N, C-alpha and C positions, 0 to 999 in steps of 0.2 A: 506534119505529124498531129495526131489527135491529142486532145486534152481530156484528162480524167479528173473529176472532182471526187475527193474522198472526205467523209465526215467521220470515218470509223477506223477500222483496223488496217486498211491499206495505207494509213499514215505511219504505222509502226515500222521502224527500221528492220526488225527481225522478219516481219511479214514481207516487206519489200525485197529483202535479200533472198528469202525462200521463194518468192513468187516471180521476181524479175531478175534475180542474180545481181542486183545492185541496189543502192539506196538512191531514191529519187530526190530531185530538188524541186520545190514547189513554192507557191505563194498563197497567202491567205485570201479567201474570197467567201462569198455568201451565196447559198442556194435559196432564192426567194420562193415563197409559195408552198413550202413544205413544213411538216412538223416531224419530230423524231420520237420513237419509242424503242423498246428493246425486243429482240427475238432470241429464243433459245436455239443454240447451235448444237447439233448432234453428230456432225461429221468429225471423227477423231483427228483427221489430218488438219482440218481448219482450226480446231481447238488447239492442237499442238503448235501450229504456226503462231496463233495470236496469243495463246496462253489464257484464253477466256472462253467460257461456255455460253455467254450471252453477248450479242453484238447489237449496236445501234442499227435501226432501219428507219427509213423515211417514207412518209406518205404525203401525197399532194393534198394541200388544203384549198388551193385556188386563191388564197389571200396573200398578195405580195407583201403585206406587212409582216407575215410570218417569214422566218428565215433560219437556215441552218448554217452555222459557221463550219468551215473546213479548209481544205487545201486543194489547189488545182495543180496538177502535174502535167507536163508534156511527156507523152509516152510514144513508143513505136507501135505499129500495128500488131507486132508479135507480143509486145507487153500487154496490149489491150486484150488479146486473145488469152494470155496467161491469167489476167485478172478475171476474165469470164470463167475460166476453169477453177479459180480459187473460190468464187462466190457460190454459195449453196442455192438450192432451188427456191428458197424464200425470196431471192432477189432477181430482178431483171434490169438490164442496162437500157437506159433511155437517154436521148439527147435533150439538153436543157440550155438555157441562157442564164449565166450567173449574173449577180448584181453588177459586176464589173463590165458586163457585156460580152464576156468570153463565152463562146459556144463550147460545151464540154459534154462528156458522157458522165453519168452517175448511176449507181445501183440503187434502185428503189424497191419498195415492197412489190413483189410479183403479183399480189392480189389487187394492187392499186390500178 
């Protein structure tokens, strides 16, 4: 099963229940080589799930000294597809290696 790293709203229990139909169990990890800013969300369904109109978004810096704290979850292929549907067009899913060595998917700035 794939791993999904989240630094934002996919860590919220209410977002997980609405997106995956269950709460996920995960472990802390770090996404090296990225920095975080915020993006305005306009999709009413996403705002309703998260309760927030701005969400964090990460961009590659290329400096492994930079890092974003978050949670890595083991998900099914169907849950990964559900996460794709949840994320708005500002994000794209990419494969990364976390500081722990775990290979995971993460949603980053689509313009990155």
